C-alpha positions as CSV (number, residue, x, y, z in Angstrom):
1,M,-33.1,5.4,17.9
2,W,-32.3,2.3,15.8
3,V,-35.4,0.8,14.2
4,P,-34.7,-2.3,12.1
5,E,-37.7,-1.7,9.8
6,Q,-36.6,1.8,9.0
7,A,-33.0,0.5,8.3
8,A,-34.4,-2.2,6.0
9,G,-36.4,0.4,4.1
10,A,-33.4,2.7,3.7
11,L,-31.3,-0.2,2.5
12,E,-34.0,-1.1,-0.1
13,R,-33.8,2.5,-1.4
14,L,-30.0,2.3,-1.4
15,S,-30.2,-1.0,-3.3
16,E,-32.3,0.5,-6.1
17,A,-29.8,3.4,-6.5
18,A,-26.8,1.1,-6.3
19,R,-28.1,-1.2,-9.0
20,A,-29.0,1.7,-11.2
21,S,-25.5,3.2,-10.9
22,G,-23.6,-0.1,-11.1
23,G,-20.5,1.7,-10.0
24,D,-18.0,0.4,-7.4
25,W,-18.7,3.3,-5.0
26,A,-22.5,2.8,-4.9
27,L,-22.2,-1.0,-4.8
28,G,-19.5,-0.7,-2.0
29,V,-21.6,1.5,0.1
30,Y,-24.6,-0.8,-0.4
31,A,-22.4,-3.8,0.6
32,Y,-21.5,-2.2,3.9
33,G,-25.1,-1.1,4.4
34,R,-26.1,-4.8,4.0
35,A,-23.3,-5.9,6.3
36,L,-24.6,-3.6,9.1
37,L,-27.9,-5.5,9.0
38,S,-26.3,-9.0,8.7
39,D,-24.7,-11.5,11.0
40,G,-21.9,-14.0,10.9
41,Q,-20.1,-15.0,7.8
42,G,-22.6,-13.1,5.6
43,A,-21.7,-9.9,7.3
44,E,-17.9,-10.6,7.0
45,R,-18.3,-11.4,3.3
46,L,-20.2,-8.1,2.7
47,Y,-17.6,-6.0,4.6
48,C,-14.8,-7.6,2.5
49,E,-16.8,-6.9,-0.7
50,A,-17.3,-3.3,0.4
51,I,-13.6,-2.8,1.1
52,D,-12.7,-4.4,-2.3
53,R,-15.1,-2.3,-4.3
54,L,-14.4,1.0,-2.5
55,G,-10.7,0.3,-2.8
56,R,-11.1,0.7,-6.6
57,T,-12.6,4.2,-6.3
58,S,-10.9,7.5,-5.5
59,I,-13.3,8.2,-2.6
60,R,-11.1,7.5,0.4
61,T,-13.6,8.6,3.0
62,S,-16.0,5.8,2.1
63,L,-13.1,3.2,2.1
64,A,-12.0,4.4,5.5
65,R,-15.5,4.2,6.8
66,A,-15.7,0.6,5.5
67,H,-12.5,-0.3,7.4
68,L,-13.8,1.3,10.5
69,L,-17.2,-0.5,10.4
70,Y,-15.5,-3.8,9.7
71,G,-13.1,-3.3,12.5
72,E,-15.9,-2.4,14.9
73,W,-17.8,-5.6,13.8
74,L,-14.7,-7.7,14.3
75,R,-14.1,-6.3,17.8
76,R,-17.8,-7.1,18.7
77,E,-17.1,-10.7,17.4
78,N,-14.2,-10.9,19.9
79,R,-11.7,-11.0,17.0
80,R,-9.4,-8.3,18.4
81,I,-6.3,-9.0,16.4
82,D,-8.2,-9.0,13.1
83,A,-10.1,-5.8,14.3
84,R,-6.8,-4.0,15.0
85,E,-5.6,-4.4,11.4
86,Q,-8.8,-2.8,10.0
87,L,-8.9,-0.1,12.7
88,R,-5.2,0.8,12.1
89,T,-5.9,1.2,8.4
90,A,-9.0,3.3,9.1
91,H,-7.2,5.4,11.7
92,E,-4.3,6.2,9.4
93,M,-6.6,7.2,6.6
94,F,-8.8,9.4,8.8
95,V,-5.8,11.2,10.3
96,T,-4.3,11.7,6.8
97,M,-7.5,13.2,5.5
98,G,-8.0,15.4,8.6
99,A,-11.3,13.7,9.6
100,D,-10.6,14.2,13.3
101,G,-14.0,13.0,14.6
102,F,-13.7,9.7,12.8
103,A,-10.0,9.4,13.7
104,E,-11.0,9.8,17.4
105,R,-13.8,7.2,17.1
106,T,-11.3,4.8,15.5
107,R,-8.7,5.5,18.2
108,R,-11.3,4.6,20.9
109,E,-12.1,1.4,19.1
110,L,-8.4,0.5,18.9
111,L,-8.1,1.2,22.6
112,A,-11.0,-1.2,23.2
113,T,-9.0,-3.9,21.4
114,G,-6.1,-3.4,23.8
115,E,-4.0,-1.4,21.4
116,T,-2.7,2.1,22.0
117,A,-3.3,4.8,19.5
118,R,-2.0,8.3,20.1
119,K,-4.3,11.3,19.6
120,H,-3.5,13.1,16.4
121,A,-1.6,16.3,17.2
122,T,-2.4,19.3,15.1
123,G,0.0,22.2,14.6
124,A,3.7,21.1,14.2
125,G,2.7,17.7,12.7
126,S,0.6,19.5,10.1
127,K,3.5,21.1,8.2
128,L,3.5,20.7,4.5
129,T,5.9,18.2,2.9
130,A,8.2,19.3,0.1
131,Q,5.9,17.9,-2.5
132,E,2.8,19.5,-1.0
133,T,4.7,22.8,-0.9
134,Q,5.5,22.6,-4.6
135,V,2.0,21.6,-5.5
136,A,0.5,24.4,-3.3
137,E,2.8,27.1,-4.8
138,L,2.0,26.1,-8.4
139,A,-1.7,26.1,-7.6
140,R,-1.4,29.5,-6.0
141,Q,0.2,30.7,-9.2
142,G,-2.9,29.6,-11.1
143,L,-1.8,26.4,-12.7
144,S,-4.4,23.6,-13.3
145,N,-3.9,20.1,-11.9
146,S,-2.8,18.9,-15.4
147,E,-0.2,21.7,-15.7
148,I,1.1,21.1,-12.2
149,G,1.3,17.4,-12.9
150,A,3.3,18.0,-16.1
151,R,5.7,20.3,-14.3
152,L,6.3,17.9,-11.4
153,F,6.0,14.6,-13.4
154,I,3.0,13.3,-11.4
155,S,-0.5,12.6,-12.4
156,P,-3.4,15.1,-12.1
157,L,-5.0,12.7,-9.5
158,T,-1.8,12.8,-7.4
159,V,-1.9,16.6,-7.6
160,E,-5.5,16.5,-6.4
161,Y,-4.5,14.2,-3.5
162,H,-1.8,16.6,-2.5
163,L,-4.0,19.7,-2.8
164,H,-6.6,18.0,-0.5
165,K,-3.9,17.4,2.1
166,V,-2.6,21.0,1.7
167,F,-6.1,22.5,2.1
168,T,-6.7,20.4,5.3
169,K,-3.3,21.3,6.8
170,L,-3.7,25.0,6.0
171,G,-7.3,25.3,6.9
172,V,-8.4,26.6,3.5
173,N,-11.1,25.5,1.1
174,S,-9.9,26.5,-2.3
175,R,-6.9,27.6,-4.4
176,L,-8.0,31.2,-4.2
177,Q,-7.3,31.2,-0.5
178,L,-3.7,29.9,-0.9
179,H,-2.3,33.4,-1.4
180,R,-3.4,34.3,2.1
181,V,-1.6,31.4,3.8
182,L,1.4,30.7,1.7
183,P,4.6,32.8,1.7
184,I,5.8,33.8,-1.8
185,N,8.3,31.2,-2.9
186,P,10.0,32.3,-6.1
187,S,12.1,29.1,-6.3
188,V,9.1,27.0,-7.3
189,T,8.5,27.5,-11.0
C-alpha cells in the first residue's frame, strides 16, 4: 500500500546516499524518486534530469526505468504523443536486455496511449548476431574482455555489452557455461 510518509522517509535516506556518492547513477535514481513524489513541471524537470544523468552511466536498466516512469507520468498527464516516445525507448531497451516483465509493462502502457507494440517473441528472434557469436566464442576460449576487444577492434565495454546479450539469449549466467551451449567454431580465432 502506498503511504506518502513512508515514501518521503525513503526518499530522504536516498537523498543522503546520493549526495554522499555524488555520481550520476545515484543522483539520477534520486531525481526519478523525487519526480515520483512531485507534480507538474517540477516532476517533468526531475524526470528529464534523471534521464540525462542515467544516460551518462553504463547502467542501462536504470535508464530504461526512468524512460518508463516518465512515459507513464506523461500518459497520466494526457500527453500521449510525448509518452509514446519515452515508452518506445523504454520498450526497446527492456526487450534488448531481456527484461521481459518490464517490457510487457511498457507494452501495456504503449497500448494505453493508443499505440500498438508486439509482444517480444523468444526463440527464433533470440539468435546470436555475427558479432555476438564471435565475442561468445572468444569468451568460451578463455579470453578476457580486453583480449577479445583487441582481437575484434572493439572496446572492452562493447565486449561486455555483447556478452550480456549473449548470456540473455542463451540463458546462461557466466562464461563458464558457454561451453555447454555453443558449438565449437574453429573459424573464430
